[in-house]
C-alpha positions in Angstrom: 70.0 82.3 114.3 73.7 82.3 112.8 75.0 84.5 110.2 75.0 81.6 107.8 71.2 80.9 108.3 70.6 84.7 108.1 72.2 85.2 104.6 70.3 82.0 103.5 66.9 83.7 104.8 67.6 86.8 103.1 68.2 85.0 99.7 72.0 86.3 99.7 73.4 82.6 99.6 71.7 79.2 98.9 71.7 76.3 101.4 74.4 74.6 99.1 76.5 77.5 99.1 76.3 77.5 103.0 77.2 74.0 103.2 80.1 74.7 100.7 81.4 77.6 103.0 81.5 75.5 105.9 83.3 72.9 104.3 85.9 75.5 103.2 86.4 76.7 106.6 87.4 73.1 107.4 87.8 73.5 111.3 89.9 76.6 110.7 89.6 79.8 112.9 88.6 81.8 109.8 85.3 83.6 110.3 82.3 82.2 108.1 81.9 85.7 106.8 85.1 86.0 105.4 84.6 82.4 103.7 81.7 83.7 102.1 83.4 86.6 100.8 86.5 84.7 99.9 84.4 82.3 97.7 82.6 85.1 96.1 79.1 84.4 97.2 78.7 87.7 98.7 80.2 91.1 99.0 81.7 92.5 102.1 78.9 94.9 102.1 76.3 92.6 101.9 77.6 90.7 105.0 78.0 94.0 107.0 74.3 94.9 106.1 73.1 91.7 107.5 75.3 92.0 110.7 74.5 95.7 111.1 70.6 94.6 111.0 71.2 91.8 113.6 73.1 93.8 116.1 71.4 97.2 115.4 74.6 98.9 114.4 75.1 101.5 111.3 77.0 100.6 108.3 79.0 103.7 107.2 80.9 104.8 104.0 84.5 105.6 104.6 85.1 106.8 100.9 85.5 110.4 101.8 86.3 110.4 105.6 89.0 112.5 106.8 90.2 111.6 110.3 91.0 114.2 113.1 94.7 114.1 113.9 94.1 114.9 117.7 91.9 111.7 117.8 94.8 109.6 116.4 97.1 111.0 119.1 94.7 109.5 121.8 94.1 106.0 120.5 97.3 104.0 120.7 98.4 103.0 117.2 99.4 99.6 118.5 95.8 98.9 119.2 94.7 100.1 115.6 97.1 97.8 113.9 96.3 94.9 116.4 92.4 94.8 116.2 92.1 96.5 112.8 89.7 99.1 114.0 89.8 102.8 113.1 88.8 105.9 115.3 86.5 108.0 113.2 85.4 111.0 115.6 85.1 112.0 119.0 82.2 114.0 120.7 81.8 114.8 124.4 83.3 111.7 126.1 82.6 109.2 123.3 84.9 108.1 120.5 83.2 106.6 117.2 85.1 103.6 116.0 84.7 101.7 112.6 85.0 98.1 112.6 84.5 94.9 110.5 84.7 92.8 113.7 82.0 94.0 116.0 82.1 90.8 118.1 85.7 91.5 118.9 84.5 92.8 122.5 87.8 92.5 124.3 89.3 95.2 121.7 86.8 97.9 122.5 87.2 96.9 126.3 90.9 97.5 126.1 90.3 100.6 124.1 87.8 102.1 126.7 90.3 101.3 129.5 93.1 103.0 127.8 91.3 106.3 126.7 88.7 106.2 129.6 86.0 107.2 127.1 82.8 105.5 125.8 83.1 103.7 122.8 80.4 103.6 120.0 80.9 101.1 117.3 80.0 101.6 113.6 80.7 99.1 110.7 82.7 99.5 107.5 84.3 97.1 105.0 87.5 95.7 106.3 89.4 96.8 103.0 88.2 100.2 103.5 89.5 100.2 107.1 92.9 98.8 105.9 93.2 101.5 103.3 92.7 104.4 105.7 95.1 102.6 108.4 97.7 102.6 105.8 96.9 106.4 104.8 97.0 107.6 108.2 99.5 105.4 110.0 101.6 104.8 107.1 102.9 101.6 105.1 104.1 99.0 107.3 102.9 100.6 110.4 101.9 97.5 112.3 105.4 96.2 111.6 107.1 99.3 112.7 105.1 99.4 116.0 106.1 95.8 116.6 109.6 96.5 116.0 109.6 99.5 118.3 108.5 97.4 121.1 111.4 94.7 120.6 114.3 95.9 122.8 116.7 93.5 120.7 116.1 95.8 117.6 116.9 99.1 119.1 120.5 98.9 117.8 119.6 99.6 114.3 119.5 103.4 115.0 123.1 103.4 115.8 125.8 103.2 112.8 126.8 99.6 112.5 130.1 98.7 110.5 130.4 95.0 111.1 128.9 93.0 108.2 127.8 90.2 110.8 125.6 92.7 113.0 124.2 94.2 109.7 123.1 90.6 108.6 121.7 89.8 111.9 119.5 92.9 111.9 118.4 92.3 108.5 117.2 88.8 108.8 114.9 89.8 111.8 111.4 88.4 110.9 110.0 92.1 111.5 112.5 93.6 109.1 111.7 91.1 106.4 108.1 91.7 106.8 108.5 95.3 106.7 110.3 95.4 103.4 107.8 92.8 102.0 105.1 95.4 102.8 106.8 98.2 101.2 107.0 96.2 97.9 103.6 94.8 98.1 102.1 98.3 98.7 104.0 99.4 95.6 102.7 96.5 93.4 99.2 97.2 94.7 99.4 101.1 93.4 100.9 100.0 90.1 104.2 101.7 91.0 107.2 101.4 88.5 110.0 102.3 91.1 110.2 102.6 95.0 112.5 105.3 96.2 114.1 105.1 99.6 115.6 108.3 100.6 117.3 109.1 104.0 117.2 112.6 105.2 118.5 114.2 108.5 115.4 113.8 110.5 113.3 111.3 108.6 113.1 108.5 106.0 111.2 109.2 103.1 109.4 106.5 100.8 108.5 107.5 97.5 106.4 105.7 94.6 106.6 106.6 91.1 103.0 105.9 89.9 102.0 106.6 86.1 105.3 108.6 85.7 105.1 110.8 89.0 106.5 110.4 92.3 104.1 110.1 95.1 105.0 110.2 98.7 103.9 107.1 100.5 102.5 107.5 104.1 105.0 106.0 106.7 105.4 106.1 110.5 107.8 108.4 111.7 109.4 105.7 113.7 110.7 103.9 110.3 113.8 106.1 110.5 115.1 104.0 113.5 115.1 100.9 111.3 116.9 102.6 108.2 120.1 100.5 108.4 118.2 97.2 108.9 115.9 97.9 105.8 118.9 98.8 103.5 120.7 95.7 104.6 117.8 93.5 104.0 117.6 95.0 100.4 121.2 94.4 99.8 121.1 90.8 101.0 118.1 90.2 98.8 120.0 91.9 96.0 123.4 89.8 96.7 125.3 93.1 97.4 128.1 93.8 99.7 126.6 94.6 103.0 129.5 96.2 104.6 130.2 98.6 101.6 128.4 102.0 102.6 130.6 104.3 100.5 130.3 103.4 96.8 127.4 103.1 94.8 126.1 99.3 94.1 123.6 97.8 91.6 121.7 94.4 91.9 118.5 92.8 91.8 116.2 90.0 93.1 113.0 88.3 92.2 109.7 88.0 94.2 106.5 86.1 93.5 103.1 87.5 94.2 99.7 86.9 93.4 100.8 84.2 91.1 103.2 86.4 89.1 107.1 86.5 89.1 108.4 90.1 89.4 111.9 91.3 88.9 113.2 93.9 91.1 116.1 96.0 89.9 118.3 97.8 92.7 120.5 100.7 92.7 122.0 102.0 95.9 124.1 105.4 96.2 125.6 106.8 99.3 124.3 110.1 101.1 125.4 112.2 104.1 122.5 110.6 106.0 122.7 106.9 104.8 122.3 105.1 101.6 119.5 106.0 99.1 117.9 102.9 97.2 115.6 103.0 94.1 113.9 99.7 93.2 112.7 99.5 89.7 109.7 96.8 89.6 109.5 94.8 86.1 106.5 92.5 85.8 108.0 90.2 83.0 104.7 88.3 82.8 102.6 91.4 82.5 100.2 91.4 79.2 102.2 92.5 76.0 100.2 95.5 74.6 99.4 96.1 70.9 100.3 99.3 69.2 96.9 100.6 69.0 96.5 100.0 72.7 99.5 102.1 73.5 97.5 105.1 72.1 99.0 105.1 68.5 96.4 106.8 66.2 95.7 105.2 62.6 98.1 107.8 60.7 101.1 106.9 62.9 100.2 103.2 63.1 100.0 102.7 59.4 103.4 104.5 58.5 105.0 102.5 61.4 103.7 99.2 60.3 105.2 100.2 56.9 108.5 100.5 58.5 108.7 97.3 60.7 107.9 95.2 57.8 110.5 96.4 55.5 113.3 93.5 54.9 116.3 95.6 56.3 117.4 99.1 57.7 117.4 100.7 61.3 114.4 101.8 63.1 114.8 103.7 66.3 112.6 104.6 69.2 113.8 107.4 71.2 112.7 109.1 74.4 114.1 109.7 78.0 114.0 106.8 80.8 110.4 105.6 81.5 108.8 107.0 78.3 107.8 103.4 77.1 110.4 102.7 74.3 111.0 99.1 74.9 107.1 98.5 75.5 106.5 100.0 71.8 109.5 97.8 70.4 108.0 94.7 72.2 104.7 95.4 70.7 106.4 95.8 67.1 108.3 92.5 67.5 105.1 90.8 68.7 103.5 92.0 65.4 106.0 90.7 63.0 107.1 87.5 64.5 106.0 84.2 62.9 107.6 80.8 62.1 109.3 82.1 58.9 111.0 85.0 60.8 114.2 84.7 63.2 114.2 87.5 65.8 117.0 87.9 68.3 117.1 90.6 70.9 120.0 91.7 73.4 118.7 93.6 76.4 119.7 95.1 79.6 117.4 94.0 81.3 115.0 91.6 79.6 111.8 93.4 80.3 109.2 90.8 79.0 109.4 87.4 78.0 108.1 87.0 74.3 107.5 83.2 73.1 108.9 82.6 69.7 111.9 85.2 70.2 115.3 84.4 71.4 116.4 86.9 73.9 119.9 87.5 75.5 120.5 89.5 78.8 123.8 91.7 78.8 126.3 90.8 81.5 128.9 93.4 81.9 130.6 91.2 84.6 131.8 88.7 81.8 132.2 91.1 79.1 128.7 90.5 77.4 127.8 94.2 76.1 125.4 95.2 73.2 128.2 95.5 70.8 129.7 92.0 71.5 126.2 90.2 71.6 125.3 92.1 68.3 128.5 90.9 66.6 127.6 87.2 67.8 124.0 87.6 66.2 125.3 88.1 62.8 126.5 84.7 62.8 123.2 83.2 64.0 121.3 83.7 61.0 118.7 86.2 62.2 116.2 88.3 60.1 115.2 90.9 62.9 117.6 92.0 65.7 116.6 94.2 68.7 119.6 96.0 70.5 118.3 97.4 73.8 120.1 100.7 73.4 122.7 102.4 71.1 125.0 103.8 73.6 128.2 104.4 71.9 130.0 104.3 68.4 130.9 100.8 68.6 127.5 99.4 69.1 126.1 102.1 66.3 128.8 100.8 63.9 127.7 97.2 64.5 124.0 98.0 63.9 124.7 99.8 60.8 126.7 96.9 59.6 124.0 94.5 60.4 121.5 96.6 58.6 123.6 96.6 55.6 124.0 93.1 55.3 120.3 92.5 55.0 118.9 92.6 58.7 116.2 94.7 60.2 117.4 96.2 63.2 115.5 97.9 66.1 116.9 99.8 68.8 116.3 102.8 71.3 118.2 106.1 71.6 118.1 108.8 74.4 117.1 112.0 72.5 114.3 114.6 73.0 112.7 114.3 69.7 112.7 112.1 66.5 114.9 114.5 64.2 117.7 115.1 66.9 118.4 111.3 66.5 120.3 111.9 63.3 122.4 114.6 65.1 123.1 112.1 67.9 124.4 109.6 65.7 126.8 112.2 64.1 127.8 113.0 67.5 129.1 109.5 68.0 131.3 110.0 64.8 129.1 107.9 62.4 129.5 108.9 58.9 126.4 110.9 57.5 126.3 108.7 54.3 125.9 105.6 56.4 123.2 107.1 58.6 121.4 108.4 55.5 121.5 104.9 53.8 120.4 102.8 56.6 118.0 105.0 58.8 114.5 104.1 57.8 112.5 105.8 60.5 112.6 107.3 64.0 109.9 107.3 66.5 109.9 109.8 69.5 107.4 109.1 72.2 106.2 110.2 75.6 103.7 108.5 78.3 100.9 110.8 79.2 98.8 110.2 82.2 95.1 109.7 81.3 92.1 111.2 83.2 90.7 109.1 86.1 87.3 107.5 84.6 85.9 107.5 88.2 86.0 111.3 88.8 86.2 112.6 85.3 84.3 115.6 84.8 83.9 118.6 82.3 86.0 121.6 82.8 85.8 125.3 81.7 88.7 126.7 79.9 89.9 130.2 79.2 90.2 130.2 75.4 92.5 133.1 75.5 95.0 131.3 77.6 95.3 128.1 75.4 98.5 127.0 73.6 99.0 129.0 70.4 98.7 125.9 68.2 95.9 124.4 70.1 92.7 124.6 68.1 89.6 124.1 70.2 86.4 123.8 68.2 83.5 125.7 69.2 81.3 124.1 71.8 83.7 121.3 72.1 83.8 120.1 75.8 87.2 119.3 77.7 87.6 117.2 80.7 89.7 116.7 83.9 89.6 114.6 87.2 88.7 116.2 90.2 90.4 113.6 92.4 89.0 110.5 94.1 89.9 107.4 96.1 90.9 105.5 93.0 93.3 107.8 91.6 94.9 108.7 95.0 93.4 112.0 94.5 95.5 113.0 91.4 92.8 113.2 88.7 94.6 110.6 86.6 94.9 107.0 86.2 96.7 105.1 83.8 99.0 106.1 80.9 99.0 106.2 77.1 101.5 107.2 74.5 101.9 110.4 72.4 104.2 109.7 69.3 106.4 111.7 66.7 107.2 109.4 63.7 110.0 110.7 61.3 110.0 108.7 58.0 113.2 109.1 56.2 112.3 110.6 53.0 114.9 111.3 50.0 114.9 115.1 51.1 115.6 114.3 54.5 118.4 111.9 53.6 119.9 114.5 51.5 120.0 117.0 54.3 121.5 114.5 56.9 124.4 114.0 54.1 125.0 117.6 54.2 125.1 117.4 58.0 122.0 120.0 58.3 121.2 121.2 61.6 118.0 119.9 63.5 116.0 122.8 63.0 116.0 122.4 59.3 115.6 118.6 59.5 112.5 119.3 61.3 111.1 122.0 58.9 111.8 119.6 55.9 110.1 116.7 58.0 106.8 118.5 58.8 106.5 119.4 55.1 106.4 115.6 54.4 103.8 114.9 57.2 105.7 114.9 60.6 103.4 115.6 63.3 105.2 116.6 66.6 104.7 115.3 70.0 102.6 117.9 71.5 100.3 117.8 68.3 99.7 114.1 69.0 99.2 115.3 72.6 96.4 117.6 71.5 94.5 115.0 69.8 94.3 113.2 73.1 93.0 116.6 74.8 90.4 116.8 72.2 89.3 113.1 72.6 88.7 113.7 76.3 91.6 111.2 77.3 94.1 113.6 79.1 94.4 117.6 79.7 96.4 120.2 78.3 98.6 120.5 81.5 99.7 116.8 81.2 100.7 117.3 77.5 102.8 120.5 78.4 104.3 118.3 81.4 106.0 115.9 79.1 106.4 117.9 75.7 107.7 121.1 74.4 106.0 123.4 72.1 
């Protein structure tokens, strides 16, 4: 009895679904079991259980498996990548191998001949086997193995100055595939940045996931193809492939899983080659609401009052990657309507919002924030977003826009809400202008949330808690112990913590007097300012994050 009939006899699929699967197969060499899974009729595990019963093979769980490094040396990596099986253990003269393709007898015969050992087969889901192959053999391992075997690519380990040779190397199909695999893995892991870093004896690749860098496993042989990888990225980004001494910036677009994603590229020279950082921007990702960002009701009500004012300046502050732009987009999305004209000038445009006119900064032709903002004032807007106030000129134009009846949103790089006033004073903006135009400042950070798959209660030493963290008696705190879903970190996903300074009359008077940030903070706290770490304590008590994570991103 064939697999299809077996699945029907066990009630896992209907006869109609069997016919539909055979039709979808349509003469291709795709196995029927994969067609069933692709169409969503059964799970991969359902199929394996039926095959295992038919062939008297056990189905194993690879969730917590740890492989023996000595065994990995015995089994040739090229076979693992070619046939998609995984060596699990060895005992006496027997190697246990996990596979999702037990009928591929040639693969096991080849392994038996090369290792001169008996092969014992167990079944496991292909997705799990692939995950472990990436983990133990490295991202793009199969492509690197393929490249190592190609003599015409060996020259990439040498220093090449001729652009023509660089282009030829970078356009090799295997190099193209390797760069693609690095990007696909980053997108699969929800990374925001990919760091490619050359060192004397190795090439390191790291992904920034949930704000923290995590090293990606890569085969040691990847260093031999460092020049080709960098050249490929330069070609995609339309950069000068022959220039290896100066920093360069560029970018390109990719399309994966039906989504268009922008990649911003920055390249700098180092003693051991060029280092690359690729920022991943998914412009078609879902816009978040202010509440879903983690804003509590108290801050939300105050912020909503600010963003519905007819004029003034509202600033969002924080370091790079703290979610400032996402907060501003959520605010614009809340106030946009058919009666409101909204213009933005950004570098780069991170999300496309229907109903809002967005302009991209272009320094090559002289279109910067200040010039774009001046042009906006002749375009009859109600609300303006300036990507960042970087200099006095941009600040002056923004203030002028608010004085002429516009609501202006922008970002500033400061550590907290209060020091935004000090930063504007440092730009030589007159204090009376800051006092009369600035309506509010939101400081924010992104904190990692506890992984829901491995979340567990945790015992804490109350004597070692932060001084202003009030833990109620019998209140339970949580942490993540680490699992497959969170890559062993204990965290998955992020939320914002917020510090909102609303400009009261007393604070405005202190700004005019050029009062220092400490006195401003004390005054603002009397009028309801809750500091960043206090917002974080709320998330800890709610079981959403940990004390350590709040202390990582904010100071007490």
